[in-house]
PDB file as gemmi writes it, atoms N, CA and C in Angstrom:
CRYST1    1.000    1.000    1.000  90.00  90.00  90.00 P 1                      
ATOM      1  N   MET A   1      66.189  27.546-108.430  1.00  0.00           N  
ATOM      2  CA  MET A   1      65.200  27.985-107.471  1.00  0.00           C  
ATOM      3  C   MET A   1      64.828  26.821-106.558  1.00  0.00           C  
ATOM      4  N   LYS A   2      64.696  27.094-105.279  1.00  0.00           N  
ATOM      5  CA  LYS A   2      64.273  26.078-104.330  1.00  0.00           C  
ATOM      6  C   LYS A   2      62.820  25.718-104.601  1.00  0.00           C  
ATOM      7  N   ASP A   3      62.449  24.500-104.192  1.00  0.00           N  
ATOM      8  CA  ASP A   3      61.057  24.095-104.332  1.00  0.00           C  
ATOM      9  C   ASP A   3      60.145  24.948-103.459  1.00  0.00           C  
ATOM     10  N   THR A   4      60.562  25.212-102.229  1.00  0.00           N  
ATOM     11  CA  THR A   4      59.753  26.002-101.309  1.00  0.00           C  
ATOM     12  C   THR A   4      60.560  27.193-100.845  1.00  0.00           C  
ATOM     13  N   ARG A   5      60.012  28.362-101.073  1.00  0.00           N  
ATOM     14  CA  ARG A   5      60.664  29.586-100.626  1.00  0.00           C  
ATOM     15  C   ARG A   5      60.049  29.967 -99.286  1.00  0.00           C  
ATOM     16  N   ARG A   6      60.903  30.149 -98.287  1.00  0.00           N  
ATOM     17  CA  ARG A   6      60.439  30.377 -96.913  1.00  0.00           C  
ATOM     18  C   ARG A   6      60.511  31.859 -96.582  1.00  0.00           C  
ATOM     19  N   ILE A   7      59.379  32.373 -96.098  1.00  0.00           N  
ATOM     20  CA  ILE A   7      59.237  33.795 -95.805  1.00  0.00           C  
ATOM     21  C   ILE A   7      58.948  33.973 -94.317  1.00  0.00           C  
ATOM     22  N   LEU A   8      59.555  34.966 -93.704  1.00  0.00           N  
ATOM     23  CA  LEU A   8      59.257  35.352 -92.331  1.00  0.00           C  
ATOM     24  C   LEU A   8      58.379  36.591 -92.378  1.00  0.00           C  
ATOM     25  N   VAL A   9      57.185  36.505 -91.794  1.00  0.00           N  
ATOM     26  CA  VAL A   9      56.264  37.631 -91.710  1.00  0.00           C  
ATOM     27  C   VAL A   9      56.186  38.062 -90.253  1.00  0.00           C  
ATOM     28  N   VAL A  10      56.411  39.350 -90.007  1.00  0.00           N  
ATOM     29  CA  VAL A  10      56.391  39.862 -88.633  1.00  0.00           C  
ATOM     30  C   VAL A  10      55.419  41.030 -88.558  1.00  0.00           C  
ATOM     31  N   ASP A  11      54.372  40.861 -87.757  1.00  0.00           N  
ATOM     32  CA  ASP A  11      53.391  41.924 -87.537  1.00  0.00           C  
ATOM     33  C   ASP A  11      52.818  41.732 -86.148  1.00  0.00           C  
ATOM     34  N   ASP A  12      52.728  42.818 -85.375  1.00  0.00           N  
ATOM     35  CA  ASP A  12      52.224  42.701 -84.016  1.00  0.00           C  
ATOM     36  C   ASP A  12      50.729  42.386 -83.971  1.00  0.00           C  
ATOM     37  N   ASP A  13      50.045  42.520 -85.082  1.00  0.00           N  
ATOM     38  CA  ASP A  13      48.629  42.131 -85.165  1.00  0.00           C  
ATOM     39  C   ASP A  13      48.577  40.693 -85.678  1.00  0.00           C  
ATOM     40  N   PRO A  14      48.245  39.729 -84.807  1.00  0.00           N  
ATOM     41  CA  PRO A  14      48.253  38.330 -85.232  1.00  0.00           C  
ATOM     42  C   PRO A  14      47.309  38.062 -86.407  1.00  0.00           C  
ATOM     43  N   GLY A  15      46.216  38.815 -86.500  1.00  0.00           N  
ATOM     44  CA  GLY A  15      45.281  38.636 -87.620  1.00  0.00           C  
ATOM     45  C   GLY A  15      45.927  38.958 -88.951  1.00  0.00           C  
ATOM     46  N   ILE A  16      46.710  40.027 -88.999  1.00  0.00           N  
ATOM     47  CA  ILE A  16      47.400  40.396 -90.237  1.00  0.00           C  
ATOM     48  C   ILE A  16      48.445  39.348 -90.575  1.00  0.00           C  
ATOM     49  N   GLY A  17      49.187  38.894 -89.576  1.00  0.00           N  
ATOM     50  CA  GLY A  17      50.197  37.873 -89.816  1.00  0.00           C  
ATOM     51  C   GLY A  17      49.594  36.596 -90.378  1.00  0.00           C  
ATOM     52  N   GLN A  18      48.465  36.162 -89.820  1.00  0.00           N  
ATOM     53  CA  GLN A  18      47.823  34.938 -90.299  1.00  0.00           C  
ATOM     54  C   GLN A  18      47.225  35.127 -91.694  1.00  0.00           C  
ATOM     55  N   MET A  19      46.665  36.314 -91.949  1.00  0.00           N  
ATOM     56  CA  MET A  19      46.116  36.594 -93.281  1.00  0.00           C  
ATOM     57  C   MET A  19      47.221  36.550 -94.330  1.00  0.00           C  
ATOM     58  N   LEU A  20      48.363  37.180 -94.031  1.00  0.00           N  
ATOM     59  CA  LEU A  20      49.488  37.158 -94.968  1.00  0.00           C  
ATOM     60  C   LEU A  20      50.027  35.743 -95.143  1.00  0.00           C  
ATOM     61  N   LYS A  21      50.078  34.993 -94.061  1.00  0.00           N  
ATOM     62  CA  LYS A  21      50.554  33.609 -94.122  1.00  0.00           C  
ATOM     63  C   LYS A  21      49.687  32.790 -95.070  1.00  0.00           C  
ATOM     64  N   LYS A  22      48.376  32.886 -94.932  1.00  0.00           N  
ATOM     65  CA  LYS A  22      47.461  32.121 -95.786  1.00  0.00           C  
ATOM     66  C   LYS A  22      47.526  32.596 -97.235  1.00  0.00           C  
ATOM     67  N   ALA A  23      47.532  33.910 -97.429  1.00  0.00           N  
ATOM     68  CA  ALA A  23      47.537  34.447 -98.792  1.00  0.00           C  
ATOM     69  C   ALA A  23      48.821  34.086 -99.529  1.00  0.00           C  
ATOM     70  N   LEU A  24      49.960  34.206 -98.859  1.00  0.00           N  
ATOM     71  CA  LEU A  24      51.231  33.887 -99.512  1.00  0.00           C  
ATOM     72  C   LEU A  24      51.394  32.388 -99.733  1.00  0.00           C  
ATOM     73  N   ALA A  25      50.822  31.582 -98.838  1.00  0.00           N  
ATOM     74  CA  ALA A  25      50.866  30.125 -99.023  1.00  0.00           C  
ATOM     75  C   ALA A  25      50.141  29.722-100.306  1.00  0.00           C  
ATOM     76  N   ARG A  26      49.076  30.435-100.642  1.00  0.00           N  
ATOM     77  CA  ARG A  26      48.351  30.140-101.889  1.00  0.00           C  
ATOM     78  C   ARG A  26      49.216  30.418-103.119  1.00  0.00           C  
ATOM     79  N   HIS A  27      50.275  31.189-102.943  1.00  0.00           N  
ATOM     80  CA  HIS A  27      51.194  31.493-104.047  1.00  0.00           C  
ATOM     81  C   HIS A  27      52.468  30.652-103.972  1.00  0.00           C  
ATOM     82  N   GLY A  28      52.456  29.624-103.124  1.00  0.00           N  
ATOM     83  CA  GLY A  28      53.565  28.680-103.085  1.00  0.00           C  
ATOM     84  C   GLY A  28      54.659  28.973-102.080  1.00  0.00           C  
ATOM     85  N   PHE A  29      54.456  29.942-101.209  1.00  0.00           N  
ATOM     86  CA  PHE A  29      55.470  30.270-100.210  1.00  0.00           C  
ATOM     87  C   PHE A  29      55.180  29.540 -98.904  1.00  0.00           C  
ATOM     88  N   LEU A  30      56.224  29.135 -98.224  1.00  0.00           N  
ATOM     89  CA  LEU A  30      56.114  28.604 -96.870  1.00  0.00           C  
ATOM     90  C   LEU A  30      56.351  29.789 -95.945  1.00  0.00           C  
ATOM     91  N   VAL A  31      55.395  30.082 -95.076  1.00  0.00           N  
ATOM     92  CA  VAL A  31      55.449  31.306 -94.279  1.00  0.00           C  
ATOM     93  C   VAL A  31      55.425  30.987 -92.795  1.00  0.00           C  
ATOM     94  N   ASP A  32      56.350  31.599 -92.069  1.00  0.00           N  
ATOM     95  CA  ASP A  32      56.332  31.592 -90.613  1.00  0.00           C  
ATOM     96  C   ASP A  32      55.926  32.987 -90.168  1.00  0.00           C  
ATOM     97  N   ALA A  33      55.002  33.065 -89.224  1.00  0.00           N  
ATOM     98  CA  ALA A  33      54.544  34.355 -88.722  1.00  0.00           C  
ATOM     99  C   ALA A  33      55.023  34.566 -87.298  1.00  0.00           C  
ATOM    100  N   ALA A  34      55.428  35.794 -87.001  1.00  0.00           N  
ATOM    101  CA  ALA A  34      55.843  36.189 -85.663  1.00  0.00           C  
ATOM    102  C   ALA A  34      55.111  37.485 -85.304  1.00  0.00           C  
ATOM    103  N   THR A  35      54.864  37.694 -84.010  1.00  0.00           N  
ATOM    104  CA  THR A  35      54.143  38.896 -83.589  1.00  0.00           C  
ATOM    105  C   THR A  35      55.033  39.925 -82.900  1.00  0.00           C  
ATOM    106  N   SER A  36      56.338  39.659 -82.854  1.00  0.00           N  
ATOM    107  CA  SER A  36      57.269  40.621 -82.259  1.00  0.00           C  
ATOM    108  C   SER A  36      58.655  40.425 -82.875  1.00  0.00           C  
ATOM    109  N   ALA A  37      59.479  41.432 -82.683  1.00  0.00           N  
ATOM    110  CA  ALA A  37      60.857  41.337 -83.176  1.00  0.00           C  
ATOM    111  C   ALA A  37      61.597  40.205 -82.470  1.00  0.00           C  
ATOM    112  N   ASP A  38      61.391  40.073 -81.162  1.00  0.00           N  
ATOM    113  CA  ASP A  38      62.079  39.025 -80.419  1.00  0.00           C  
ATOM    114  C   ASP A  38      61.676  37.638 -80.912  1.00  0.00           C  
ATOM    115  N   GLU A  39      60.383  37.441 -81.150  1.00  0.00           N  
ATOM    116  CA  GLU A  39      59.923  36.146 -81.669  1.00  0.00           C  
ATOM    117  C   GLU A  39      60.513  35.883 -83.055  1.00  0.00           C  
ATOM    118  N   ALA A  40      60.575  36.917 -83.878  1.00  0.00           N  
ATOM    119  CA  ALA A  40      61.138  36.769 -85.224  1.00  0.00           C  
ATOM    120  C   ALA A  40      62.612  36.368 -85.159  1.00  0.00           C  
ATOM    121  N   LEU A  41      63.356  36.985 -84.264  1.00  0.00           N  
ATOM    122  CA  LEU A  41      64.777  36.648 -84.134  1.00  0.00           C  
ATOM    123  C   LEU A  41      64.956  35.226 -83.623  1.00  0.00           C  
ATOM    124  N   GLU A  42      64.086  34.797 -82.717  1.00  0.00           N  
ATOM    125  CA  GLU A  42      64.142  33.406 -82.248  1.00  0.00           C  
ATOM    126  C   GLU A  42      63.904  32.446 -83.410  1.00  0.00           C  
ATOM    127  N   LYS A  43      62.895  32.747 -84.236  1.00  0.00           N  
ATOM    128  CA  LYS A  43      62.595  31.893 -85.383  1.00  0.00           C  
ATOM    129  C   LYS A  43      63.774  31.861 -86.353  1.00  0.00           C  
ATOM    130  N   SER A  44      64.434  33.004 -86.518  1.00  0.00           N  
ATOM    131  CA  SER A  44      65.550  33.062 -87.470  1.00  0.00           C  
ATOM    132  C   SER A  44      66.777  32.301 -86.965  1.00  0.00           C  
ATOM    133  N   ASN A  45      66.789  31.951 -85.689  1.00  0.00           N  
ATOM    134  CA  ASN A  45      67.876  31.131 -85.148  1.00  0.00           C  
ATOM    135  C   ASN A  45      67.725  29.666 -85.528  1.00  0.00           C  
ATOM    136  N   THR A  46      66.498  29.254 -85.855  1.00  0.00           N  
ATOM    137  CA  THR A  46      66.250  27.829 -86.112  1.00  0.00           C  
ATOM    138  C   THR A  46      65.774  27.538 -87.535  1.00  0.00           C  
ATOM    139  N   ALA A  47      65.543  28.569 -88.322  1.00  0.00           N  
ATOM    140  CA  ALA A  47      65.084  28.373 -89.702  1.00  0.00           C  
ATOM    141  C   ALA A  47      65.831  29.318 -90.620  1.00  0.00           C  
ATOM    142  N   SER A  48      65.917  28.926 -91.871  1.00  0.00           N  
ATOM    143  CA  SER A  48      66.561  29.750 -92.889  1.00  0.00           C  
ATOM    144  C   SER A  48      65.469  30.385 -93.744  1.00  0.00           C  
ATOM    145  N   TYR A  49      65.542  31.697 -93.922  1.00  0.00           N  
ATOM    146  CA  TYR A  49      64.517  32.421 -94.675  1.00  0.00           C  
ATOM    147  C   TYR A  49      65.082  32.988 -95.966  1.00  0.00           C  
ATOM    148  N   ASP A  50      64.216  33.020 -96.977  1.00  0.00           N  
ATOM    149  CA  ASP A  50      64.584  33.597 -98.268  1.00  0.00           C  
ATOM    150  C   ASP A  50      64.244  35.077 -98.339  1.00  0.00           C  
ATOM    151  N   ALA A  51      63.313  35.529 -97.481  1.00  0.00           N  
ATOM    152  CA  ALA A  51      62.910  36.932 -97.432  1.00  0.00           C  
ATOM    153  C   ALA A  51      62.121  37.162 -96.155  1.00  0.00           C  
ATOM    154  N   ALA A  52      61.968  38.436 -95.800  1.00  0.00           N  
ATOM    155  CA  ALA A  52      61.171  38.804 -94.624  1.00  0.00           C  
ATOM    156  C   ALA A  52      60.266  39.980 -94.976  1.00  0.00           C  
ATOM    157  N   LEU A  53      59.067  39.947 -94.414  1.00  0.00           N  
ATOM    158  CA  LEU A  53      58.118  41.049 -94.498  1.00  0.00           C  
ATOM    159  C   LEU A  53      57.854  41.493 -93.064  1.00  0.00           C  
ATOM    160  N   VAL A  54      58.177  42.747 -92.771  1.00  0.00           N  
ATOM    161  CA  VAL A  54      58.206  43.214 -91.388  1.00  0.00           C  
ATOM    162  C   VAL A  54      57.369  44.479 -91.233  1.00  0.00           C  
ATOM    163  N   ASP A  55      56.488  44.469 -90.224  1.00  0.00           N  
ATOM    164  CA  ASP A  55      55.713  45.665 -89.878  1.00  0.00           C  
ATOM    165  C   ASP A  55      56.671  46.711 -89.318  1.00  0.00           C  
ATOM    166  N   LEU A  56      56.538  47.935 -89.770  1.00  0.00           N  
ATOM    167  CA  LEU A  56      57.444  48.996 -89.343  1.00  0.00           C  
ATOM    168  C   LEU A  56      57.186  49.412 -87.900  1.00  0.00           C  
ATOM    169  N   VAL A  57      55.922  49.606 -87.538  1.00  0.00           N  
ATOM    170  CA  VAL A  57      55.597  50.111 -86.205  1.00  0.00           C  
ATOM    171  C   VAL A  57      55.051  48.968 -85.351  1.00  0.00           C  
ATOM    172  N   MET A  58      55.843  48.586 -84.353  1.00  0.00           N  
ATOM    173  CA  MET A  58      55.455  47.540 -83.410  1.00  0.00           C  
ATOM    174  C   MET A  58      55.866  47.990 -82.015  1.00  0.00           C  
ATOM    175  N   PRO A  59      55.163  47.515 -80.996  1.00  0.00           N  
ATOM    176  CA  PRO A  59      55.597  47.839 -79.627  1.00  0.00           C  
ATOM    177  C   PRO A  59      56.967  47.232 -79.343  1.00  0.00           C  
ATOM    178  N   GLY A  60      57.703  47.861 -78.480  1.00  0.00           N  
ATOM    179  CA  GLY A  60      59.050  47.368 -78.166  1.00  0.00           C  
ATOM    180  C   GLY A  60      59.990  47.666 -79.312  1.00  0.00           C  
ATOM    181  N   ARG A  61      60.693  46.677 -79.759  1.00  0.00           N  
ATOM    182  CA  ARG A  61      61.647  46.824 -80.856  1.00  0.00           C  
ATOM    183  C   ARG A  61      60.882  46.998 -82.157  1.00  0.00           C  
ATOM    184  N   ASP A  62      61.109  48.114 -82.849  1.00  0.00           N  
ATOM    185  CA  ASP A  62      60.324  48.377 -84.066  1.00  0.00           C  
ATOM    186  C   ASP A  62      60.875  47.627 -85.272  1.00  0.00           C  
ATOM    187  N   GLY A  63      60.113  47.692 -86.365  1.00  0.00           N  
ATOM    188  CA  GLY A  63      60.454  46.958 -87.567  1.00  0.00           C  
ATOM    189  C   GLY A  63      61.733  47.416 -88.234  1.00  0.00           C  
ATOM    190  N   ALA A  64      62.035  48.707 -88.162  1.00  0.00           N  
ATOM    191  CA  ALA A  64      63.269  49.212 -88.775  1.00  0.00           C  
ATOM    192  C   ALA A  64      64.481  48.614 -88.066  1.00  0.00           C  
ATOM    193  N   ASP A  65      64.424  48.546 -86.750  1.00  0.00           N  
ATOM    194  CA  ASP A  65      65.515  47.958 -85.978  1.00  0.00           C  
ATOM    195  C   ASP A  65      65.640  46.465 -86.267  1.00  0.00           C  
ATOM    196  N   LEU A  66      64.509  45.772 -86.302  1.00  0.00           N  
ATOM    197  CA  LEU A  66      64.525  44.343 -86.629  1.00  0.00           C  
ATOM    198  C   LEU A  66      65.108  44.112 -88.017  1.00  0.00           C  
ATOM    199  N   ALA A  67      64.678  44.919 -88.981  1.00  0.00           N  
ATOM    200  CA  ALA A  67      65.168  44.760 -90.355  1.00  0.00           C  
ATOM    201  C   ALA A  67      66.686  44.936 -90.420  1.00  0.00           C  
ATOM    202  N   GLU A  68      67.207  45.917 -89.726  1.00  0.00           N  
ATOM    203  CA  GLU A  68      68.659  46.137 -89.722  1.00  0.00           C  
ATOM    204  C   GLU A  68      69.387  44.959 -89.069  1.00  0.00           C  
ATOM    205  N   THR A  69      68.814  44.431 -87.996  1.00  0.00           N  
ATOM    206  CA  THR A  69      69.425  43.275 -87.336  1.00  0.00           C  
ATOM    207  C   THR A  69      69.431  42.071 -88.269  1.00  0.00           C  
ATOM    208  N   LEU A  70      68.308  41.841 -88.945  1.00  0.00           N  
ATOM    209  CA  LEU A  70      68.240  40.723 -89.895  1.00  0.00           C  
ATOM    210  C   LEU A  70      69.236  40.905 -91.031  1.00  0.00           C  
ATOM    211  N   ARG A  71      69.392  42.119 -91.518  1.00  0.00           N  
ATOM    212  CA  ARG A  71      70.333  42.369 -92.616  1.00  0.00           C  
ATOM    213  C   ARG A  71      71.780  42.139 -92.183  1.00  0.00           C  
ATOM    214  N   ARG A  72      72.096  42.478 -90.931  1.00  0.00           N  
ATOM    215  CA  ARG A  72      73.456  42.225 -90.426  1.00  0.00           C  
ATOM    216  C   ARG A  72      73.691  40.725 -90.278  1.00  0.00           C  
ATOM    217  N   ARG A  73      72.694  40.014 -89.773  1.00  0.00           N  
ATOM    218  CA  ARG A  73      72.840  38.576 -89.548  1.00  0.00           C  
ATOM    219  C   ARG A  73      72.799  37.779 -90.848  1.00  0.00           C  
ATOM    220  N   PHE A  74      72.007  38.258 -91.798  1.00  0.00           N  
ATOM    221  CA  PHE A  74      71.803  37.541 -93.059  1.00  0.00           C  
ATOM    222  C   PHE A  74      71.977  38.506 -94.227  1.00  0.00           C  
ATOM    223  N   PRO A  75      73.220  38.853 -94.555  1.00  0.00           N  
ATOM    224  CA  PRO A  75      73.464  39.807 -95.644  1.00  0.00           C  
ATOM    225  C   PRO A  75      72.769  39.367 -96.929  1.00  0.00           C  
ATOM    226  N   GLY A  76      72.133  40.318 -97.575  1.00  0.00           N  
ATOM    227  CA  GLY A  76      71.457  40.040 -98.833  1.00  0.00           C  
ATOM    228  C   GLY A  76      70.017  39.573 -98.676  1.00  0.00           C  
ATOM    229  N   LEU A  77      69.554  39.386 -97.432  1.00  0.00           N  
ATOM    230  CA  LEU A  77      68.178  38.953 -97.224  1.00  0.00           C  
ATOM    231  C   LEU A  77      67.218  40.037 -97.707  1.00  0.00           C  
ATOM    232  N   PRO A  78      66.348  39.729 -98.675  1.00  0.00           N  
ATOM    233  CA  PRO A  78      65.368  40.717 -99.114  1.00  0.00           C  
ATOM    234  C   PRO A  78      64.353  40.992 -97.998  1.00  0.00           C  
ATOM    235  N   ILE A  79      64.134  42.269 -97.730  1.00  0.00           N  
ATOM    236  CA  ILE A  79      63.205  42.659 -96.669  1.00  0.00           C  
ATOM    237  C   ILE A  79      62.244  43.699 -97.209  1.00  0.00           C  
ATOM    238  N   GLY A  80      60.963  43.456 -96.962  1.00  0.00           N  
ATOM    239  CA  GLY A  80      59.923  44.432 -97.264  1.00  0.00           C  
ATOM    240  C   GLY A  80      59.324  44.914 -95.960  1.00  0.00           C  
ATOM    241  N   LEU A  81      59.217  46.216 -95.807  1.00  0.00           N  
ATOM    242  CA  LEU A  81      58.613  46.781 -94.603  1.00  0.00           C  
ATOM    243  C   LEU A  81      57.181  47.191 -94.894  1.00  0.00           C  
ATOM    244  N   LEU A  82      56.288  46.852 -93.982  1.00  0.00           N  
ATOM    245  CA  LEU A  82      54.870  47.167 -94.106  1.00  0.00           C  
ATOM    246  C   LEU A  82      54.534  48.286 -93.129  1.00  0.00           C  
ATOM    247  N   THR A  83      53.776  49.276 -93.586  1.00  0.00           N  
ATOM    248  CA  THR A  83      53.424  50.358 -92.677  1.00  0.00           C  
ATOM    249  C   THR A  83      52.047  50.926 -92.979  1.00  0.00           C  
ATOM    250  N   GLY A  84      51.364  51.264 -91.914  1.00  0.00           N  
ATOM    251  CA  GLY A  84      50.098  51.968 -92.031  1.00  0.00           C  
ATOM    252  C   GLY A  84      50.307  53.468 -91.961  1.00  0.00           C  
ATOM    253  N   TYR A  85      51.543  53.889 -91.775  1.00  0.00           N  
ATOM    254  CA  TYR A  85      51.886  55.303 -91.640  1.00  0.00           C  
ATOM    255  C   TYR A  85      52.550  55.781 -92.928  1.00  0.00           C  
ATOM    256  N   ALA A  86      51.729  56.185 -93.868  1.00  0.00           N  
ATOM    257  CA  ALA A  86      52.219  56.534 -95.203  1.00  0.00           C  
ATOM    258  C   ALA A  86      53.200  57.707 -95.189  1.00  0.00           C  
ATOM    259  N   HIS A  87      53.132  58.543 -94.163  1.00  0.00           N  
ATOM    260  CA  HIS A  87      53.986  59.728 -94.134  1.00  0.00           C  
ATOM    261  C   HIS A  87      55.039  59.656 -93.030  1.00  0.00           C  
ATOM    262  N   SER A  88      55.434  58.452 -92.650  1.00  0.00           N  
ATOM    263  CA  SER A  88      56.451  58.292 -91.619  1.00  0.00           C  
ATOM    264  C   SER A  88      57.765  58.908 -92.075  1.00  0.00           C  
ATOM    265  N   PRO A  89      58.429  59.653 -91.194  1.00  0.00           N  
ATOM    266  CA  PRO A  89      59.726  60.224 -91.566  1.00  0.00           C  
ATOM    267  C   PRO A  89      60.811  59.165 -91.773  1.00  0.00           C  
ATOM    268  N   LEU A  90      60.546  57.933 -91.365  1.00  0.00           N  
ATOM    269  CA  LEU A  90      61.515  56.853 -91.550  1.00  0.00           C  
ATOM    270  C   LEU A  90      61.550  56.322 -92.979  1.00  0.00           C  
ATOM    271  N   ILE A  91      60.472  56.499 -93.718  1.00  0.00           N  
ATOM    272  CA  ILE A  91      60.347  55.857 -95.031  1.00  0.00           C  
ATOM    273  C   ILE A  91      61.460  56.240 -96.009  1.00  0.00           C  
ATOM    274  N   PRO A  92      61.802  57.530 -96.168  1.00  0.00           N  
ATOM    275  CA  PRO A  92      62.869  57.844 -97.137  1.00  0.00           C  
ATOM    276  C   PRO A  92      64.204  57.165 -96.819  1.00  0.00           C  
ATOM    277  N   SER A  93      64.592  57.133 -95.548  1.00  0.00           N  
ATOM    278  CA  SER A  93      65.876  56.499 -95.219  1.00  0.00           C  
ATOM    279  C   SER A  93      65.802  54.988 -95.398  1.00  0.00           C  
ATOM    280  N   ILE A  94      64.643  54.402 -95.152  1.00  0.00           N  
ATOM    281  CA  ILE A  94      64.473  52.966 -95.358  1.00  0.00           C  
ATOM    282  C   ILE A  94      64.600  52.638 -96.841  1.00  0.00           C  
ATOM    283  N   GLU A  95      63.944  53.419 -97.669  1.00  0.00           N  
ATOM    284  CA  GLU A  95      64.015  53.181 -99.112  1.00  0.00           C  
ATOM    285  C   GLU A  95      65.436  53.376 -99.633  1.00  0.00           C  
ATOM    286  N   LYS A  96      66.169  54.343 -99.087  1.00  0.00           N  
ATOM    287  CA  LYS A  96      67.556  54.561 -99.501  1.00  0.00           C  
ATOM    288  C   LYS A  96      68.437  53.375 -99.132  1.00  0.00           C  
ATOM    289  N   SER A  97      68.066  52.675 -98.076  1.00  0.00           N  
ATOM    290  CA  SER A  97      68.870  51.528 -97.642  1.00  0.00           C  
ATOM    291  C   SER A  97      68.627  50.295 -98.506  1.00  0.00           C  
ATOM    292  N   GLY A  98      67.690  50.392 -99.443  1.00  0.00           N  
ATOM    293  CA  GLY A  98      67.442  49.285-100.354  1.00  0.00           C  
ATOM    294  C   GLY A  98      66.296  48.380 -99.961  1.00  0.00           C  
ATOM    295  N   MET A  99      65.617  48.699 -98.878  1.00  0.00           N  
ATOM    296  CA  MET A  99      64.468  47.896 -98.483  1.00  0.00           C  
ATOM    297  C   MET A  99      63.207  48.455 -99.136  1.00  0.00           C  
ATOM    298  N   ALA A 100      62.318  47.564 -99.504  1.00  0.00           N  
ATOM    299  CA  ALA A 100      61.051  47.976-100.095  1.00  0.00           C  
ATOM    300  C   ALA A 100      60.084  48.370 -98.982  1.00  0.00           C  
ATOM    301  N   VAL A 101      59.231  49.334 -99.267  1.00  0.00           N  
ATOM    302  CA  VAL A 101      58.212  49.769 -98.310  1.00  0.00           C  
ATOM    303  C   VAL A 101      56.846  49.568 -98.955  1.00  0.00           C  
ATOM    304  N   PHE A 102      55.957  48.902 -98.223  1.00  0.00           N  
ATOM    305  CA  PHE A 102      54.590  48.655 -98.679  1.00  0.00           C  
ATOM    306  C   PHE A 102      53.638  49.305 -97.704  1.00  0.00           C  
ATOM    307  N   LYS A 103      52.763  50.136 -98.235  1.00  0.00           N  
ATOM    308  CA  LYS A 103      51.809  50.834 -97.386  1.00  0.00           C  
ATOM    309  C   LYS A 103      50.546  50.005 -97.213  1.00  0.00           C  
ATOM    310  N   LYS A 104      50.096  49.889 -95.958  1.00  0.00           N  
ATOM    311  CA  LYS A 104      48.870  49.155 -95.643  1.00  0.00           C  
ATOM    312  C   LYS A 104      47.672  50.027 -95.983  1.00  0.00           C  
ATOM    313  N   PRO A 105      46.597  49.459 -96.459  1.00  0.00           N  
ATOM    314  CA  PRO A 105      46.429  48.030 -96.726  1.00  0.00           C  
ATOM    315  C   PRO A 105      47.206  47.639 -97.981  1.00  0.00           C  
ATOM    316  N   VAL A 106      47.995  46.604 -97.831  1.00  0.00           N  
ATOM    317  CA  VAL A 106      48.876  46.158 -98.909  1.00  0.00           C  
ATOM    318  C   VAL A 106      48.130  45.175 -99.808  1.00  0.00           C  
ATOM    319  N   LEU A 107      48.421  45.250-101.075  1.00  0.00           N  
ATOM    320  CA  LEU A 107      47.866  44.282-102.015  1.00  0.00           C  
ATOM    321  C   LEU A 107      48.761  43.051-102.016  1.00  0.00           C  
ATOM    322  N   ILE A 108      48.160  41.890-101.851  1.00  0.00           N  
ATOM    323  CA  ILE A 108      48.926  40.642-101.828  1.00  0.00           C  
ATOM    324  C   ILE A 108      49.738  40.503-103.110  1.00  0.00           C  
ATOM    325  N   GLN A 109      49.157  40.889-104.234  1.00  0.00           N  
ATOM    326  CA  GLN A 109      49.868  40.769-105.503  1.00  0.00           C  
ATOM    327  C   GLN A 109      51.157  41.587-105.503  1.00  0.00           C  
ATOM    328  N   ASP A 110      51.152  42.750-104.837  1.00  0.00           N  
ATOM    329  CA  ASP A 110      52.377  43.551-104.748  1.00  0.00           C  
ATOM    330  C   ASP A 110      53.451  42.806-103.962  1.00  0.00           C  
ATOM    331  N   LEU A 111      53.046  42.138-102.876  1.00  0.00           N  
ATOM    332  CA  LEU A 111      54.008  41.366-102.088  1.00  0.00           C  
ATOM    333  C   LEU A 111      54.526  40.170-102.880  1.00  0.00           C  
ATOM    334  N   VAL A 112      53.635  39.493-103.581  1.00  0.00           N  
ATOM    335  CA  VAL A 112      54.031  38.337-104.390  1.00  0.00           C  
ATOM    336  C   VAL A 112      55.019  38.768-105.471  1.00  0.00           C  
ATOM    337  N   GLU A 113      54.740  39.875-106.137  1.00  0.00           N  
ATOM    338  CA  GLU A 113      55.652  40.366-107.178  1.00  0.00           C  
ATOM    339  C   GLU A 113      57.014  40.724-106.587  1.00  0.00           C  
ATOM    340  N   PHE A 114      57.021  41.355-105.423  1.00  0.00           N  
ATOM    341  CA  PHE A 114      58.274  41.683-104.740  1.00  0.00           C  
ATOM    342  C   PHE A 114      59.054  40.403-104.436  1.00  0.00           C  
ATOM    343  N   LEU A 115      58.390  39.421-103.856  1.00  0.00           N  
ATOM    344  CA  LEU A 115      59.051  38.173-103.493  1.00  0.00           C  
ATOM    345  C   LEU A 115      59.545  37.419-104.707  1.00  0.00           C  
ATOM    346  N   GLN A 116      58.748  37.369-105.749  1.00  0.00           N  
ATOM    347  CA  GLN A 116      59.179  36.678-106.969  1.00  0.00           C  
ATOM    348  C   GLN A 116      60.364  37.387-107.619  1.00  0.00           C  
ATOM    349  N   ARG A 117      60.342  38.694-107.608  1.00  0.00           N  
ATOM    350  CA  ARG A 117      61.452  39.472-108.188  1.00  0.00           C  
ATOM    351  C   ARG A 117      62.737  39.265-107.377  1.00  0.00           C  
ATOM    352  N   GLU A 118      62.594  39.207-106.063  1.00  0.00           N  
ATOM    353  CA  GLU A 118      63.774  39.118-105.200  1.00  0.00           C  
ATOM    354  C   GLU A 118      64.323  37.708-105.042  1.00  0.00           C  
ATOM    355  N   ILE A 119      63.425  36.711-105.010  1.00  0.00           N  
ATOM    356  CA  ILE A 119      63.909  35.351-104.717  1.00  0.00           C  
ATOM    357  C   ILE A 119      63.460  34.315-105.740  1.00  0.00           C  
ATOM    358  N   GLY A 120      62.697  34.728-106.720  1.00  0.00           N  
ATOM    359  CA  GLY A 120      62.276  33.795-107.775  1.00  0.00           C  
ATOM    360  C   GLY A 120      61.048  33.007-107.464  1.00  0.00           C  
TER     361      GLY A 120                                                      
END                                                                             
């Protein structure tokens, strides 16, 4: 296991991104936050991530599209999708693709358990 596990958090609400960054840092993760899919892809060009947590519904390029792009670029990258839309028609197909879905408001402990299970 690496000493520091690096996580990419993407949410169009900067407050949520910063809250997740601080909460996950308390559990030993190094977290980079992005507020758009484009910003997240830029960050992924210059840093290596062990996992990503991505908001499903964002303006412009949505989280499902970003997640698929990240999976193509980084096969095996664990991705958790966050959504405030518990009944989104996208959720079943996302879960079938092997990505975890977390409904907002998400419990930090659920994210920590997901990350520990996926990357140690």
